[in-house]
C-alpha angles and dihedrals in degrees: 000000000000108000094215093050092047090047092052091052092046091050094052095045093046094051100037099042106011109157090350140280110276127208120255108182114219110173126182096254096176093055092045093049096241128144120235092257092048091050093049092049092049092048093050091049093049093047090050092052093046094047090052089058097037095051092052125086087227085083086075123069089220091046092228104104135041121224095269092051089049089057090058094047093046093050093045091050090050091054095045100040102025095246145017136200131225126192120199103214134169120235124179110225126180111257094007123134098202127035096198114118134167122231115198116208122200115236096240091062092064104079141127117290114264086008091278121173120263121275137188094277103031128044129162092356093304113119116202136184126235091277092055096251116138114256106170138005118214110214122190115226091237140007111292090226095054115127095234098042114130104207092194093054097036116133132207133207117218109214118190113235093227135026128224093275091055096252120132118263091189127039108207108200111200139118112247111213099162133049111259094014110156102183135036132253120233113253093236095049096104093051105029093103093049092047092049093052092043089053091051090048092050091049091050091050090048092051091049091050091051092050090047090054095053117105114212127167120207118201117199116201118212093186114072088208094051124125098255095042092052091047090053092049092050090054090063098036133257117311095012120127116248109245120174096208093057093056095061092229111191134187115246145158106291096352119161113203126187121217128201121244112288095019121120134186120228114187123178118229107245092200095220140200090051110222092204093055099088098045091048093049091047091053091053093045092053089059091046091050091051091055092046093046090240122126115238092247092055094042093058095030092234123125110187101143129089125291093259094049093047092048091048089053092051093047091052091049092049091057086064094041093051092048092051091044090054089048092052092047093048097045103033116012099043096047090049090049089051090052089049092051092051090058096039093052092044090052091049094239091120122038111220112153113212094012095120096041111039121047092202092054089044091055090052091054092046097056108132148147126220113220122199137181118306118254093235127225136260090212107022094189093053092046092048093050091050091048092049091049092052091047092051090051092049094244092119136022127232089248091055093048092047092051093048099042103037106004092233137121115273096208095052090044090049092053092048094045091050090054094044095049092047090053092048093050091049088052092048094241103114107064096144128025121237092240091057091052091049092053091054097047119084115240131203109241091211120056117231114267095028093115113074089211090062100250105133092195097053113101122227093250097049091109092052 
């Protein structure tokens, strides 16, 4: 329930997964003996078949999420719980083309049978052999924290780690940071204590500020027979002594409280708002961001520095995002795609000679890239000019620039742009391309606002 903790998880999930990692088939055409045109046609056909399955809720055992939404849930569960489990299963559904479905298992359900303590060969529900390789996963039939769970009558399902063909029955999603580690560590584990105390401190400061803002008037009566003194006595009954504590007097907005003769109110000055609150919180959050591999600006979603500093923060963050995106693609997306291809080839919907017989040939057919959302740009014109320069020099391809700048597919965009520009030329609308106009227009090398002193024409290194 901590807003900073929730924000950190949301930021990582939104940048790593976003709308989902999409398949971009990239087979080894030379090894498979295919021409360039044949390879492109096969890749388009395979991507079309996979997208049909991935965009359907039939990809989920519970029929509530499609494959791209499952990516988000799996990654979020891994961050929050330390790990997550995915089971590729086959479910026959009326009218369905593919029977493959993915079942996500929450981390708490994988535990030792009868809640026994860990041993040398089984820990946290993961049974391993003498070499440390997983053999079986023990999955509880329901969540151990469920209200109606009967721990004495609880049952487990033992799922083998691999099937007879050597493919994984269980995808264990976790980040291994120690040798021999069998379960994952929650992403917030290094900072959970600091976030908890920071949350308590914030709540205390908020309460003090609210109390400081209350306006209460205390009236002290010097005459025992006065109006307010008699009113106070009536509240407790005739003949009863007037005691402030027994009346449950509270401060409030616009309250008027009567005091008995001789009573005084002494209220300390809370001194709120606290001017040192924001610098102190920022100092703590910089340490938290360092542990979570998130720059301070991205952790608090506030960019107040110069263009260069903000861009440096985003570039640093995207090193982490790209590494985690590769991890998710390698451990979740690619194994599911492999399971899909096994069924598609067996059904004859995709022709892949040698796929079922030779693992080397199968690897050539399974070559792929997983493309996610683009990181965006603080100054799109500056980023586009740099990308075009690197493409002209041969340091980057058009496909790489397209994936980084817009997150799309270069080939599909190229086909659409070719058609659109042909139509515009035929209509007499496209006399000069946009790129030609950009080359002829002068550009300011330094974005406005980059200089803290306010001079938009002063470069970052002027002081040096």
